[in-house]
Backbone of each chain as ProteinMPNN parsed JSONL, in Angstrom:
{"seq_chain_A": "ELKVEQNPLFLSMQEKKNYTIYCNYSTTSDRLYWYRQDPGKSLESLFVLLSNGAVKQEGRLMASLDTKARLSTLHITAAVHDLSATYFCAVDEYNAGKSTFGDGTTLTVKP", "coords_chain_A": {"N_chain_A": [[92.029, 104.903, 125.981], [92.173, 103.413, 122.841], [94.63, 104.066, 120.453], [95.614, 104.418, 117.093], [98.227, 104.737, 114.926], [99.406, 105.595, 111.778], [102.138, 105.679, 109.53], [104.013, 106.515, 106.612], [101.544, 109.152, 105.983], [101.072, 109.863, 103.419], [102.364, 108.583, 100.445], [104.492, 108.518, 97.796], [105.561, 106.568, 95.272], [107.986, 105.109, 93.093], [107.57, 102.909, 90.356], [108.546, 99.501, 90.745], [110.067, 99.906, 92.98], [110.755, 99.383, 96.518], [108.96, 99.614, 99.619], [107.905, 100.481, 102.993], [105.081, 100.573, 105.076], [104.085, 101.797, 108.228], [102.461, 100.846, 111.266], [101.465, 101.789, 114.318], [100.219, 101.053, 117.571], [98.366, 101.695, 120.608], [97.575, 100.134, 122.834], [97.409, 96.878, 124.377], [96.878, 94.288, 122.108], [95.893, 91.548, 120.092], [94.915, 91.362, 117.621], [95.053, 92.411, 114.466], [94.414, 94.236, 111.525], [94.746, 94.697, 108.009], [93.601, 96.814, 105.472], [92.529, 97.644, 102.153], [91.553, 100.5, 100.327], [89.974, 101.774, 97.563], [89.414, 104.856, 95.747], [86.303, 106.238, 96.625], [85.221, 103.784, 97.17], [84.468, 100.756, 99.077], [85.943, 98.988, 101.895], [88.516, 96.663, 101.39], [89.501, 93.608, 102.583], [92.8, 92.783, 103.386], [94.81, 91.507, 105.02], [94.758, 89.502, 107.983], [96.046, 89.531, 111.112], [96.986, 87.65, 113.817], [98.657, 86.919, 115.897], [101.682, 87.288, 117.815], [104.528, 87.909, 115.895], [103.372, 87.035, 113.587], [103.288, 86.625, 110.097], [102.22, 87.472, 106.908], [101.721, 86.994, 103.415], [100.798, 88.256, 100.249], [100.964, 88.281, 96.983], [102.602, 91.176, 96.008], [102.579, 92.305, 98.488], [103.35, 92.226, 101.932], [102.651, 91.532, 105.264], [103.324, 92.077, 108.726], [103.42, 91.373, 112.281], [104.23, 92.64, 115.411], [103.571, 92.181, 118.524], [104.634, 92.853, 120.945], [106.092, 95.181, 120.544], [104.001, 96.605, 119.707], [103.456, 97.066, 116.981], [102.887, 97.008, 113.523], [103.795, 96.164, 110.197], [103.494, 96.929, 106.734], [104.759, 95.754, 103.931], [105.842, 96.663, 100.762], [106.694, 95.284, 97.762], [108.565, 95.832, 94.865], [106.848, 97.826, 93.532], [103.804, 98.322, 91.697], [101.599, 100.085, 89.422], [98.96, 99.342, 89.899], [98.769, 99.02, 92.613], [98.235, 101.437, 93.716], [96.376, 103.144, 96.058], [94.458, 103.669, 99.104], [95.656, 102.592, 102.187], [94.699, 101.034, 105.115], [95.349, 100.345, 108.522], [93.946, 98.481, 111.199], [92.894, 97.929, 114.526], [91.723, 95.589, 116.89], [90.233, 95.713, 120.074], [88.586, 93.972, 121.404], [86.769, 92.229, 119.869], [86.092, 91.017, 116.537], [84.749, 93.504, 114.476], [84.598, 95.723, 116.119], [86.601, 97.86, 115.532], [89.478, 99.949, 115.749], [90.661, 102.354, 113.641], [93.554, 103.422, 111.802], [94.632, 106.546, 110.284], [95.101, 106.065, 107.679], [97.149, 105.366, 104.789], [97.928, 106.936, 101.924], [98.778, 105.709, 98.939], [100.634, 106.301, 96.069], [101.653, 105.096, 93.052], [104.043, 105.708, 90.732], [105.028, 105.716, 87.264]], "CA_chain_A": [[91.477, 104.879, 124.634], [93.092, 102.844, 121.861], [95.015, 104.95, 119.349], [96.328, 103.742, 116.012], [98.924, 105.738, 114.113], [100.081, 105.104, 110.594], [103.028, 106.587, 108.813], [103.59, 107.89, 106.364], [100.156, 109.322, 105.576], [101.091, 109.936, 101.963], [103.555, 107.934, 99.929], [104.603, 108.484, 96.349], [106.612, 105.603, 94.96], [108.22, 104.752, 91.703], [107.392, 101.49, 90.074], [109.651, 98.564, 90.97], [110.741, 100.2, 94.249], [110.216, 98.773, 97.727], [108.718, 100.556, 100.711], [107.195, 99.93, 104.139], [104.137, 101.396, 105.837], [104.14, 101.417, 109.63], [101.232, 101.009, 112.033], [101.696, 101.682, 115.754], [98.989, 101.155, 118.344], [98.71, 102.136, 121.963], [97.259, 99.205, 123.915], [97.61, 95.463, 124.061], [95.905, 93.679, 121.211], [96.489, 90.526, 119.232], [94.147, 91.287, 116.376], [95.344, 93.573, 113.632], [93.92, 94.05, 110.164], [95.101, 95.644, 106.961], [92.583, 96.943, 104.444], [92.777, 98.535, 101.021], [90.374, 101.229, 99.885], [90.085, 102.574, 96.35], [88.588, 106.072, 95.869], [84.858, 106.082, 96.535], [84.833, 102.381, 97.355], [84.492, 100.242, 100.442], [87.199, 98.42, 102.363], [88.835, 95.297, 100.988], [90.389, 92.997, 103.562], [94.055, 92.257, 102.84], [95.446, 90.583, 105.944], [94.345, 89.422, 109.383], [97.206, 89.087, 111.876], [96.377, 87.271, 115.086], [99.588, 86.535, 116.948], [102.993, 87.917, 117.751], [105.388, 87.268, 114.912], [102.622, 86.606, 112.398], [103.683, 87.204, 108.814], [101.39, 86.979, 105.806], [102.104, 87.587, 102.139], [99.9, 88.076, 99.122], [101.517, 89.022, 95.849], [103.676, 92.113, 96.322], [102.351, 92.834, 99.824], [103.64, 91.353, 103.063], [102.336, 92.18, 106.531], [103.861, 91.405, 109.906], [102.911, 91.905, 113.531], [105.046, 92.518, 116.623], [102.651, 92.639, 119.568], [105.391, 93.429, 122.067], [106.397, 96.553, 120.147], [102.733, 97.204, 119.259], [103.824, 97.57, 115.667], [102.702, 96.181, 112.339], [104.325, 96.751, 108.979], [103.008, 96.468, 105.447], [105.884, 95.941, 103.039], [105.495, 96.622, 99.339], [107.853, 94.878, 96.971], [108.505, 96.098, 93.418], [105.516, 98.417, 93.372], [103.196, 98.52, 90.388], [100.568, 101.115, 89.463], [97.71, 98.796, 90.436], [98.768, 99.09, 94.073], [97.829, 102.782, 94.138], [95.144, 103.082, 96.846], [94.691, 104.025, 100.497], [95.795, 101.406, 103.008], [94.373, 101.251, 106.526], [95.462, 99.291, 109.524], [92.899, 98.567, 112.217], [93.193, 97.086, 115.682], [90.578, 95.232, 117.734], [90.465, 95.489, 121.494], [87.741, 92.917, 121.952], [86.387, 91.228, 118.888], [85.928, 91.545, 115.184], [83.609, 94.38, 114.304], [84.81, 96.983, 116.823], [87.993, 98.147, 115.228], [89.97, 101.33, 115.712], [91.429, 102.486, 112.419], [94.475, 104.517, 111.585], [94.155, 107.555, 109.339], [95.314, 105.613, 106.313], [98.309, 105.779, 103.999], [97.566, 107.021, 100.505], [99.921, 105.296, 98.135], [100.594, 106.58, 94.632], [102.784, 104.489, 92.364], [104.254, 106.404, 89.466], [105.948, 105.012, 86.369]], "C_chain_A": [[92.539, 104.38, 123.65], [93.363, 103.854, 120.752], [95.851, 104.152, 118.365], [96.936, 104.813, 115.111], [99.631, 105.058, 112.947], [101.056, 106.142, 110.095], [103.763, 105.821, 107.729], [102.095, 107.958, 106.016], [100.031, 109.391, 104.052], [102.424, 109.375, 101.484], [103.493, 107.91, 98.418], [105.806, 107.625, 96.008], [106.798, 105.499, 93.463], [107.977, 103.261, 91.544], [108.704, 100.751, 90.32], [110.443, 98.863, 92.247], [110.041, 99.498, 95.404], [109.975, 99.844, 98.779], [107.902, 99.876, 101.794], [106.297, 100.983, 104.769], [104.097, 100.866, 107.264], [102.822, 101.72, 110.329], [101.567, 100.748, 113.513], [100.366, 101.811, 116.487], [99.329, 101.198, 119.832], [98.399, 101.152, 123.083], [97.419, 97.769, 123.443], [96.495, 94.948, 123.166], [96.612, 92.602, 120.408], [95.646, 90.314, 117.982], [94.414, 92.571, 115.595], [94.985, 93.25, 112.192], [94.531, 95.1, 109.241], [94.007, 95.596, 105.895], [93.111, 97.846, 103.327], [91.466, 99.22, 100.679], [90.706, 102.033, 98.634], [89.127, 103.757, 96.458], [87.1, 105.804, 95.67], [84.347, 104.678, 96.782], [84.888, 101.988, 98.821], [85.864, 99.661, 100.774], [87.342, 96.98, 101.901], [89.837, 94.738, 101.98], [91.624, 92.43, 102.869], [94.637, 91.171, 103.749], [94.785, 90.661, 107.32], [95.518, 88.816, 110.14], [96.769, 88.868, 113.318], [97.367, 86.92, 116.186], [100.923, 87.232, 116.743], [103.88, 87.16, 116.764], [104.681, 86.818, 113.654], [103.127, 87.359, 111.175], [102.787, 86.597, 107.74], [101.787, 87.722, 104.537], [101.063, 87.266, 101.092], [100.437, 88.933, 97.995], [102.679, 89.904, 96.29], [103.554, 92.724, 97.708], [102.666, 91.785, 100.88], [103.402, 92.126, 104.345], [102.908, 91.372, 107.68], [103.349, 92.107, 111.159], [103.896, 91.613, 114.66], [104.198, 93.074, 117.764], [103.394, 93.26, 120.749], [105.757, 94.888, 121.784], [105.134, 97.317, 119.763], [102.919, 97.85, 117.895], [103.493, 96.531, 114.603], [103.284, 96.915, 111.141], [103.651, 96.12, 107.764], [104.103, 96.79, 104.444], [105.438, 95.735, 101.598], [106.758, 96.323, 98.56], [107.612, 95.153, 95.498], [107.139, 96.645, 93.022], [105.094, 98.517, 91.902], [102.022, 99.491, 90.537], [99.272, 100.619, 90.106], [97.646, 98.825, 91.963], [98.388, 100.477, 94.591], [96.459, 102.722, 94.8], [95.457, 103.665, 98.227], [94.669, 102.758, 101.339], [95.56, 101.78, 104.478], [94.803, 100.057, 107.354], [94.382, 99.541, 110.57], [93.206, 97.553, 113.306], [91.913, 96.841, 116.469], [91.015, 95.13, 119.176], [89.725, 94.253, 121.978], [87.399, 91.847, 120.926], [86.232, 91.866, 117.528], [84.68, 92.391, 115.108], [83.68, 95.629, 115.134], [86.282, 97.321, 116.681], [88.279, 99.635, 115.316], [90.935, 101.429, 114.54], [92.466, 103.6, 112.526], [93.904, 105.476, 110.545], [94.392, 107.179, 107.88], [96.599, 106.138, 105.705], [97.878, 105.768, 102.54], [98.807, 106.806, 99.672], [99.676, 105.634, 96.666], [101.852, 105.995, 94.019], [102.896, 105.115, 90.983], [105.232, 105.646, 88.594], [107.346, 105.604, 86.398]], "O_chain_A": [[93.666, 104.875, 123.637], [92.434, 104.427, 120.182], [96.68, 103.327, 118.748], [96.232, 105.685, 114.602], [100.355, 104.078, 113.12], [100.823, 107.343, 110.224], [104.094, 104.646, 107.89], [101.463, 106.928, 105.783], [99.005, 109.019, 103.482], [103.475, 109.664, 102.055], [102.566, 107.355, 97.828], [106.931, 107.923, 96.409], [105.887, 105.766, 92.678], [108.155, 102.472, 92.472], [109.798, 101.284, 90.134], [111.391, 98.145, 92.563], [108.891, 99.074, 95.289], [110.682, 100.85, 98.833], [107.285, 98.836, 101.564], [106.699, 102.13, 104.967], [104.079, 99.656, 107.491], [102.154, 102.71, 110.03], [101.906, 99.629, 113.897], [99.495, 102.579, 116.08], [100.413, 100.799, 120.257], [98.913, 101.315, 124.189], [97.548, 97.5, 122.248], [95.313, 95.152, 123.444], [97.792, 92.732, 120.082], [95.658, 89.245, 117.372], [94.045, 93.666, 116.02], [95.22, 92.143, 111.706], [94.795, 96.232, 109.644], [93.553, 94.532, 105.475], [93.997, 98.677, 103.526], [90.4, 98.606, 100.731], [91.609, 102.869, 98.644], [88.133, 103.679, 97.179], [86.693, 105.215, 94.669], [83.156, 104.414, 96.619], [85.294, 102.767, 99.683], [86.822, 99.829, 100.019], [86.411, 96.182, 102.007], [90.899, 95.322, 102.195], [91.514, 91.691, 101.891], [94.92, 90.06, 103.303], [94.325, 91.716, 107.758], [95.939, 87.699, 109.837], [96.249, 89.777, 113.965], [96.951, 86.647, 117.312], [101.245, 87.699, 115.651], [103.966, 85.933, 116.798], [105.312, 86.277, 112.746], [103.361, 88.566, 111.218], [102.614, 85.381, 107.667], [102.137, 88.902, 104.567], [100.516, 86.164, 101.046], [100.373, 90.161, 98.048], [103.639, 89.413, 96.886], [104.356, 93.586, 98.068], [102.302, 90.617, 100.747], [103.892, 93.245, 104.502], [102.972, 90.144, 107.622], [102.911, 93.257, 111.12], [104.338, 90.478, 114.835], [104.115, 94.288, 117.95], [102.843, 94.096, 121.465], [105.733, 95.726, 122.685], [105.18, 98.524, 119.522], [102.587, 99.017, 117.685], [103.776, 95.343, 114.757], [103.265, 98.145, 111.086], [103.291, 94.942, 107.77], [104.35, 97.957, 104.138], [104.754, 94.766, 101.268], [107.764, 97.021, 98.685], [106.586, 94.759, 94.943], [106.383, 96.014, 92.283], [105.905, 98.758, 91.008], [101.514, 99.695, 91.64], [98.572, 101.38, 90.774], [96.568, 98.669, 92.538], [98.237, 100.659, 95.799], [95.487, 102.297, 94.176], [96.58, 104.099, 98.487], [93.756, 101.942, 101.212], [96.155, 102.724, 104.999], [94.644, 98.907, 106.944], [93.963, 100.677, 110.79], [93.711, 96.462, 113.039], [91.119, 97.756, 116.689], [92.048, 94.531, 119.477], [90.202, 93.56, 122.877], [87.721, 90.675, 121.12], [86.238, 93.088, 117.387], [83.643, 92.001, 115.643], [82.895, 96.548, 114.897], [87.089, 97.098, 117.584], [87.431, 100.468, 114.997], [91.908, 100.678, 114.458], [92.277, 104.583, 113.242], [92.827, 105.244, 109.996], [93.948, 107.873, 106.966], [97.077, 107.216, 106.06], [97.512, 104.728, 101.992], [99.749, 107.598, 99.692], [98.638, 105.29, 96.1], [102.969, 106.343, 94.403], [101.967, 105.057, 90.177], [106.156, 105.007, 89.098], [108.236, 105.12, 85.698]]}, "seq_chain_B": "DAGVTQSPTHLIKTRGQQVTLRCSPKSGHDTVSWYQQALGQGPQFIFQYYEEEERQRGNFPDRFSGHQFPNYSSELNVNALLLGDSALYLCASSKWLDTEAFFGQGTRLTVV", "coords_chain_B": {"N_chain_B": [[76.826, 83.745, 97.12], [75.842, 86.791, 98.394], [77.307, 88.537, 99.88], [77.961, 91.377, 102.01], [75.389, 93.643, 101.983], [74.307, 96.955, 101.371], [71.9, 99.581, 101.65], [70.391, 102.783, 100.951], [72.673, 103.389, 98.148], [73.512, 105.953, 97.713], [72.579, 109.09, 99.168], [70.823, 112.073, 99.721], [70.192, 114.5, 102.084], [68.447, 117.008, 104.02], [69.551, 119.401, 106.442], [68.559, 118.75, 109.784], [66.711, 116.837, 109.138], [65.75, 113.321, 109.272], [67.337, 110.117, 108.879], [67.464, 106.792, 107.562], [69.489, 104.021, 107.282], [70.32, 100.909, 105.73], [71.332, 97.494, 106.218], [72.321, 94.323, 105.122], [73.621, 91.409, 106.363], [76.441, 89.269, 105.564], [75.838, 85.922, 104.503], [75.352, 83.596, 107.097], [76.505, 85.138, 109.028], [76.115, 86.844, 112.174], [76.438, 89.204, 113.454], [76.508, 92.694, 113.373], [78.183, 95.634, 112.577], [78.544, 99.178, 112.607], [80.078, 101.861, 110.872], [81.369, 105.167, 110.549], [82.741, 107.055, 107.984], [84.398, 109.847, 107.421], [85.352, 112.162, 104.858], [88.597, 111.611, 103.729], [89.479, 110.478, 106.071], [89.987, 107.764, 108.455], [87.716, 105.011, 109.019], [85.277, 105.324, 111.659], [84.131, 103.726, 114.543], [80.728, 103.174, 115.195], [78.514, 101.678, 116.426], [77.697, 98.313, 117.552], [75.782, 95.407, 116.828], [74.326, 92.511, 118.148], [72.434, 89.595, 118.491], [70.12, 91.119, 118.459], [70.616, 93.218, 120.123], [72.273, 96.206, 121.2], [75.64, 96.012, 121.526], [78.159, 97.157, 121.798], [79.396, 100.499, 121.822], [80.546, 103.363, 120.137], [82.031, 106.694, 120.316], [79.648, 108.403, 119.765], [76.867, 110.625, 119.438], [73.525, 110.451, 120.94], [71.817, 110.838, 118.875], [72.378, 109.072, 116.963], [71.202, 105.968, 116.331], [70.244, 102.488, 116.427], [69.177, 99.315, 115.084], [68.611, 95.818, 115.208], [67.355, 93.123, 113.386], [65.424, 90.006, 113.609], [66.369, 88.448, 111.479], [68.973, 89.114, 111.311], [69.656, 91.352, 109.86], [70.219, 94.942, 109.75], [69.564, 98.297, 110.853], [70.584, 101.701, 110.651], [69.903, 104.653, 112.222], [69.752, 108.123, 111.977], [69.062, 111.053, 113.6], [67.929, 114.495, 113.423], [69.758, 115.69, 111.509], [73.057, 116.901, 110.884], [75.348, 119.078, 109.123], [77.86, 118.028, 109.418], [77.427, 115.332, 109.544], [77.659, 114.29, 107.097], [79.046, 111.772, 105.214], [80.663, 108.611, 104.443], [78.933, 105.762, 105.178], [79.569, 102.764, 106.609], [78.86, 99.341, 106.78], [79.638, 96.463, 108.599], [79.878, 92.953, 108.716], [80.011, 90.002, 110.755], [80.775, 86.87, 112.365], [79.817, 86.382, 115.695], [82.336, 87.239, 117.923], [84.218, 86.32, 116.198], [87.182, 86.41, 114.074], [87.311, 88.036, 111.843], [85.86, 90.645, 109.94], [83.538, 91.596, 107.395], [83.094, 94.068, 104.978], [80.427, 96.107, 103.718], [79.44, 97.883, 100.683], [78.921, 100.439, 101.339], [77.097, 103.46, 102.228], [76.711, 106.544, 100.857], [76.206, 109.459, 102.414], [74.966, 112.655, 102.085], [74.563, 115.74, 103.572], [72.744, 118.625, 103.273]], "CA_chain_B": [[76.768, 84.531, 98.355], [75.781, 88.187, 98.005], [78.163, 89.359, 100.706], [77.283, 92.384, 102.809], [74.74, 94.618, 101.103], [73.797, 98.154, 102.03], [71.027, 100.436, 100.838], [70.713, 103.002, 99.547], [74.098, 103.634, 97.912], [73.702, 107.393, 97.873], [71.43, 109.733, 99.786], [70.979, 113.496, 100.033], [69.191, 114.94, 103.056], [68.552, 118.384, 104.483], [69.786, 119.56, 107.87], [67.394, 118.609, 110.637], [65.926, 115.654, 108.785], [66.142, 112.027, 109.815], [67.681, 109.186, 107.81], [67.612, 105.373, 107.926], [70.339, 103.244, 106.382], [70.051, 99.494, 105.937], [72.448, 96.573, 105.984], [72.072, 92.881, 105.204], [74.943, 90.807, 106.567], [76.852, 88.094, 104.798], [75.188, 84.691, 104.94], [76.049, 82.907, 108.182], [76.965, 86.104, 110.028], [75.07, 87.24, 113.105], [76.863, 90.435, 114.119], [76.614, 93.828, 112.449], [78.794, 96.853, 113.127], [78.415, 100.349, 111.739], [81.185, 102.805, 110.919], [81.261, 106.414, 109.793], [84.018, 107.461, 107.426], [84.413, 111.179, 106.834], [86.266, 112.274, 103.734], [90.011, 111.738, 104.067], [89.765, 109.908, 107.384], [89.693, 106.361, 108.642], [86.389, 104.739, 109.581], [85.104, 105.394, 113.108], [83.119, 102.784, 115.021], [79.524, 103.787, 115.77], [78.01, 100.673, 117.365], [77.658, 96.919, 117.103], [74.584, 94.685, 117.235], [74.324, 91.04, 118.176], [71.212, 89.101, 119.142], [69.161, 92.231, 118.462], [70.949, 94.192, 121.169], [73.487, 96.984, 121.016], [76.639, 95.39, 122.399], [79.231, 98.107, 122.03], [79.102, 101.777, 121.212], [81.646, 104.315, 120.049], [81.765, 108.041, 120.817], [78.674, 109.083, 118.924], [75.726, 111.096, 120.251], [72.309, 109.642, 120.929], [71.115, 111.019, 117.598], [72.679, 107.853, 116.199], [70.601, 104.794, 116.962], [70.194, 101.373, 115.491], [68.282, 98.191, 115.372], [68.898, 94.573, 114.485], [66.151, 92.307, 113.228], [65.66, 88.573, 113.828], [67.125, 87.848, 110.368], [70.323, 89.67, 111.495], [69.836, 92.62, 109.166], [70.325, 96.043, 110.709], [69.339, 99.672, 110.417], [71.211, 102.813, 111.355], [69.068, 105.845, 112.157], [70.363, 109.36, 112.449], [68.07, 112.123, 113.747], [68.402, 115.891, 113.482], [71.005, 115.67, 110.739], [73.948, 118.055, 110.815], [76.219, 119.04, 107.96], [78.994, 117.169, 109.765], [77.077, 113.913, 109.423], [77.967, 113.873, 105.729], [80.121, 110.785, 105.294], [80.374, 107.27, 103.948], [78.554, 104.897, 106.296], [79.936, 101.387, 106.281], [78.356, 98.262, 107.61], [80.506, 95.285, 108.598], [79.259, 91.81, 109.377], [80.922, 88.957, 111.217], [80.228, 85.952, 113.362], [80.11, 86.89, 117.031], [83.66, 86.94, 118.471], [85.104, 85.794, 115.175], [88.35, 87.258, 113.888], [87.304, 88.851, 110.635], [84.613, 91.269, 109.536], [83.449, 91.903, 105.969], [82.432, 95.348, 104.825], [79.58, 96.394, 102.581], [79.958, 98.897, 99.767], [78.741, 101.732, 101.965], [76.084, 104.438, 101.826], [77.253, 107.91, 100.87], [75.191, 110.413, 102.888], [75.29, 114.07, 101.964], [73.602, 116.598, 104.261], [72.855, 119.97, 102.695]], "C_chain_B": [[76.865, 86.011, 97.999], [76.736, 89.046, 98.812], [77.329, 90.326, 101.527], [76.673, 93.419, 101.863], [74.15, 95.75, 101.907], [72.9, 98.916, 101.07], [70.601, 101.658, 101.624], [72.215, 103.217, 99.369], [74.437, 105.104, 98.085], [72.419, 108.004, 98.414], [71.758, 111.198, 100.039], [69.835, 113.905, 100.948], [69.463, 116.388, 103.447], [68.808, 118.403, 105.98], [68.484, 119.47, 108.659], [66.537, 117.396, 110.324], [66.474, 114.403, 109.47], [66.431, 111.083, 108.654], [67.796, 107.772, 108.39], [68.434, 104.676, 106.86], [70.179, 101.772, 106.742], [71.239, 98.629, 105.545], [71.97, 95.144, 106.116], [73.416, 92.185, 105.315], [75.2, 89.65, 105.618], [76.165, 86.855, 105.38], [76.021, 83.99, 106.011], [76.568, 83.829, 109.267], [75.807, 86.572, 110.902], [75.338, 88.575, 113.793], [77.043, 91.53, 113.074], [77.2, 95.018, 113.192], [78.671, 97.959, 112.105], [79.595, 101.287, 111.974], [80.815, 104.042, 110.105], [82.65, 106.782, 109.284], [83.872, 108.825, 106.769], [85.493, 111.228, 105.761], [87.702, 112.455, 104.217], [90.403, 111.166, 105.416], [89.523, 108.408, 107.396], [88.296, 106.171, 109.209], [86.4, 104.844, 111.096], [83.92, 104.531, 113.513], [81.944, 103.529, 115.643], [78.943, 102.859, 116.835], [77.957, 99.301, 116.7], [76.406, 96.248, 117.655], [74.797, 93.187, 117.123], [73.109, 90.602, 118.974], [70.232, 90.253, 119.418], [69.414, 93.253, 119.563], [72.215, 94.96, 120.789], [74.515, 96.488, 122.034], [77.766, 96.343, 122.754], [78.881, 99.377, 121.282], [80.357, 102.646, 121.216], [81.212, 105.687, 120.55], [80.87, 108.827, 119.872], [77.473, 109.473, 119.778], [74.505, 110.202, 120.065], [71.485, 109.827, 119.66], [71.327, 109.801, 116.688], [72.093, 106.662, 116.959], [70.496, 103.685, 115.926], [69.217, 100.311, 115.922], [68.804, 96.98, 114.611], [67.649, 93.715, 114.498], [66.473, 90.824, 113.418], [66.433, 87.896, 112.694], [68.555, 88.397, 110.298], [70.571, 90.952, 110.71], [69.748, 93.767, 110.173], [69.996, 97.364, 110.046], [70.144, 100.624, 111.299], [70.315, 104.018, 111.146], [69.853, 107.039, 112.689], [69.287, 110.44, 112.455], [68.738, 113.488, 113.709], [69.742, 116.043, 112.773], [71.732, 117.004, 110.762], [74.798, 117.946, 109.558], [77.383, 118.08, 108.184], [78.696, 115.679, 109.722], [77.319, 113.406, 108.007], [79.196, 112.976, 105.745], [79.711, 109.546, 104.526], [80.078, 106.396, 105.166], [78.737, 103.449, 105.866], [79.342, 100.422, 107.291], [79.335, 97.096, 107.488], [79.785, 94.141, 109.288], [80.316, 90.771, 109.728], [80.126, 87.939, 112.01], [80.673, 86.463, 114.722], [81.443, 86.331, 117.534], [84.612, 86.324, 117.451], [86.189, 86.818, 114.849], [88.263, 88.213, 112.699], [85.916, 89.381, 110.336], [84.675, 91.608, 108.054], [82.602, 93.161, 105.81], [81.537, 95.39, 103.587], [80.153, 97.531, 101.755], [79.742, 100.308, 100.29], [77.57, 102.52, 101.425], [76.706, 105.819, 101.955], [76.126, 108.858, 101.234], [75.734, 111.834, 102.751], [74.188, 114.877, 102.641], [73.813, 118.028, 103.773], [72.004, 120.97, 103.508]], "O_chain_B": [[77.837, 86.445, 97.382], [76.957, 90.202, 98.449], [76.131, 90.118, 101.718], [77.377, 94.0, 101.037], [73.573, 95.547, 102.975], [73.1, 98.904, 99.856], [70.46, 101.584, 102.845], [72.953, 103.226, 100.354], [75.523, 105.451, 98.549], [71.321, 107.511, 98.158], [72.846, 111.524, 100.515], [68.664, 113.69, 100.635], [70.555, 116.917, 103.235], [68.339, 117.527, 106.706], [67.457, 120.027, 108.27], [65.728, 116.973, 111.149], [67.505, 114.429, 110.142], [65.852, 111.219, 107.576], [68.173, 107.586, 109.547], [68.109, 104.736, 105.674], [69.935, 101.424, 107.898], [72.034, 98.978, 104.672], [71.303, 94.785, 107.086], [74.27, 92.355, 104.445], [74.293, 89.134, 104.965], [75.942, 86.759, 106.587], [77.229, 83.811, 105.859], [77.021, 83.365, 110.313], [74.671, 86.683, 110.442], [74.545, 89.02, 114.623], [77.653, 91.314, 112.027], [76.767, 95.36, 114.292], [78.689, 97.718, 110.898], [80.048, 101.482, 113.103], [80.068, 103.979, 109.128], [83.614, 106.817, 110.049], [83.292, 108.945, 105.69], [86.428, 110.427, 105.766], [87.988, 113.345, 105.018], [91.536, 111.347, 105.861], [88.933, 107.852, 106.47], [87.75, 107.089, 109.821], [87.389, 104.505, 111.747], [82.849, 104.594, 112.91], [82.123, 104.397, 116.498], [78.889, 103.217, 118.011], [78.14, 99.149, 115.493], [76.015, 96.483, 118.799], [75.36, 92.677, 116.155], [72.798, 91.181, 120.014], [69.612, 90.326, 120.479], [68.54, 94.054, 119.895], [73.11, 94.422, 120.138], [74.286, 96.538, 123.242], [78.267, 96.336, 123.879], [78.183, 99.36, 120.268], [81.123, 102.655, 122.18], [80.141, 105.824, 121.142], [81.302, 109.803, 119.257], [77.101, 108.762, 120.712], [74.45, 109.342, 119.186], [70.56, 109.057, 119.401], [70.548, 109.549, 115.769], [72.466, 106.401, 118.103], [70.638, 103.91, 114.724], [68.546, 100.397, 116.951], [69.362, 97.101, 113.52], [66.971, 93.605, 115.519], [67.638, 90.426, 113.394], [67.087, 86.877, 112.92], [69.261, 88.161, 109.318], [71.614, 91.58, 110.888], [69.27, 93.593, 111.294], [70.134, 97.523, 108.833], [70.352, 100.396, 112.49], [70.002, 104.368, 110.008], [70.524, 106.959, 113.718], [68.67, 110.709, 111.424], [69.942, 113.621, 113.931], [70.731, 116.472, 113.368], [71.129, 118.073, 110.675], [74.955, 116.863, 108.994], [77.835, 117.406, 107.258], [79.602, 114.856, 109.848], [77.194, 112.208, 107.751], [80.257, 113.37, 106.229], [78.591, 109.433, 104.03], [80.896, 106.309, 106.082], [78.14, 102.983, 104.895], [79.333, 100.674, 108.495], [79.803, 96.785, 106.393], [79.153, 94.335, 110.325], [81.364, 90.676, 109.089], [78.943, 88.135, 112.287], [81.803, 86.929, 114.87], [81.651, 85.119, 117.568], [85.694, 85.859, 117.81], [86.12, 87.962, 115.296], [89.09, 89.118, 112.581], [84.922, 88.665, 110.459], [85.752, 91.878, 107.521], [81.542, 93.3, 106.421], [81.846, 94.795, 102.554], [81.21, 98.077, 102.074], [80.305, 101.265, 99.758], [77.104, 102.285, 100.31], [77.167, 106.21, 103.028], [75.191, 109.043, 100.455], [76.816, 112.156, 103.239], [73.011, 114.715, 102.319], [74.916, 118.568, 103.85], [71.966, 122.156, 103.181]]}, "name": "protein", "num_of_chains": 2, "seq": "ELKVEQNPLFLSMQEKKNYTIYCNYSTTSDRLYWYRQDPGKSLESLFVLLSNGAVKQEGRLMASLDTKARLSTLHITAAVHDLSATYFCAVDEYNAGKSTFGDGTTLTVKPDAGVTQSPTHLIKTRGQQVTLRCSPKSGHDTVSWYQQALGQGPQFIFQYYEEEERQRGNFPDRFSGHQFPNYSSELNVNALLLGDSALYLCASSKWLDTEAFFGQGTRLTVV"}
C-alpha cells in the first residue's frame, strides 16, 4: 500500500523567511503533485512533477522531485501572508485521478 | 470553460438516509475520480470511472457506489449514511492516463 508522509504538519513562519516542506512516499512512482487548499475550499494544483530531478518554480514556491530517494520538497522563499494555506503532496501509482495524498502541511505566515 | 462542477455545494442528511452527489467534468475530459476529505485530513480516493465503468476503487465499503453517464458526468451514491460519512466530497476530472487532474469545488456533506 502506497503511503505518503509530509512534514512538518504545521508550520508557522515569519514573513520574508525561507522554509521547506518535505514529502516522502513509500513505493516507486514518477508522478507527484503539489496542491494548495484554502479553508473550506477545493484543491488548487500548484505543480506536477513527472521525472527524477524535476524542478518547477512559480513565484515564491519551488518544488523538486527525487524519485530515487522517494522524496519531494516544496521550498518557500521570502514568505508572505498570502501563502498561508494547507499544502498537500499526492502521488500516483498508475495514472492521474487515483492519487494518494499526504496529511497536508498547514502553513501560517505571520508578520 | 466552466471547469469541473459539482452539485450540490452543501447537503445535510440524517443517519440511514441515502445521498447522490453529482459531477460534471472539465470539457474534453473523460475520466472522473471521487475523493472523500474528512476534516483536517488529506483526500482519500473512493473510485474512478472511465468509459462508464468503475476502473479503480479505494478502501471504501459497498455503501459507496457510482455511475458515469455517456456525457462523462458522474454520480456518487452513498447508502445507509453514517455520522462518519460527514466530509467534503471532491470530484476530479482528467483525460484517461493523462498526468493531471482538475478538482471541483466539492460538496460538503453533513450527516446528523
